[in-house]
N, C-alpha and C positions, 0 to 999 in steps of 0.2 A: 727249181730253186724255191726255197721257202720265203715267206714274207719277211722273216727276221733276217735272213741272209741278204735279201735284196735291200732292206732298210739299212743294214750295216754298210753295204757297199756304196749305196747312194749317199749315205750320211758322212762317209769318210772322204774328205776332199783329196787325200793323198792318192787314192786309187784312180779316180777319174780325172782329177784336176778341175772339176766343176762343182759348184754348190748344188745343193738339192733343188733350189729354186730354178736354176738354169736347166737342170736335167728335166724337171717337170715341164718347163716351157718347150724343151726339145720334144718331149713325148707328145705334148698337145699339138705341136706344129708338124712333126714328122710322122707320127703314128698313123693318122688317116691316109697320108700319101703312101706310106709303105704298104698298108693294107690294100689300097686300090691297085698299086703296082703288082703286088703278089697275086691278087685275084685276076688281074688282066693277063698275067703270065699263064695262069691256069686255064683260062677260058678258050682261047682260039684253037687249041689242039684237040685232037680226038683222044678220048680216054683209052688207056691201055689196061687199066684196072678199074674195079668197081669203086664207087665213092666210099671213102673211109678206109680203103685198103692202102697198104704201104706204110712207110715209116711215120711215126707219130712225133711231131715236133714238141719238145718239152720246154723250149725256151719261148717265153712270150716276148713281145717287142721290147719291153723295158729291159729284160735280161740281155737281149741281143745288143741293145744300145749300150748298156754298161760294159759288156764284153768288148765292144768295138772301141769305146772310149779308153778302157784299160789297155788294150792293145796299142792304140795310137800313142798313149802317154808313155808307156813303159817298153813297148816293142817286144812284149812277151810272145812266146809261141802258143799255138793252139793247145798243146798239152798242158801248159800252165793254166790257160784259161779254163780248160775242162775241169781242173781241180777246184 
């Protein structure tokens, strides 16, 4: 997702139900926790593929957070969120 799209989604309170300041606070508070949990989930198991192989995640944490907030507010499906 581009920076312009991300700014439009975060700036429009109708989509997420939260102001840009509250979303920024959530990113600061939850971002490091999400990253630690994600890394911890990857570490304890044996690798089946080489490092860097497999699917590439295109959504950064802010994009995942905004998709989650939009889903919780409007109850939209994953197909709608993908658009």
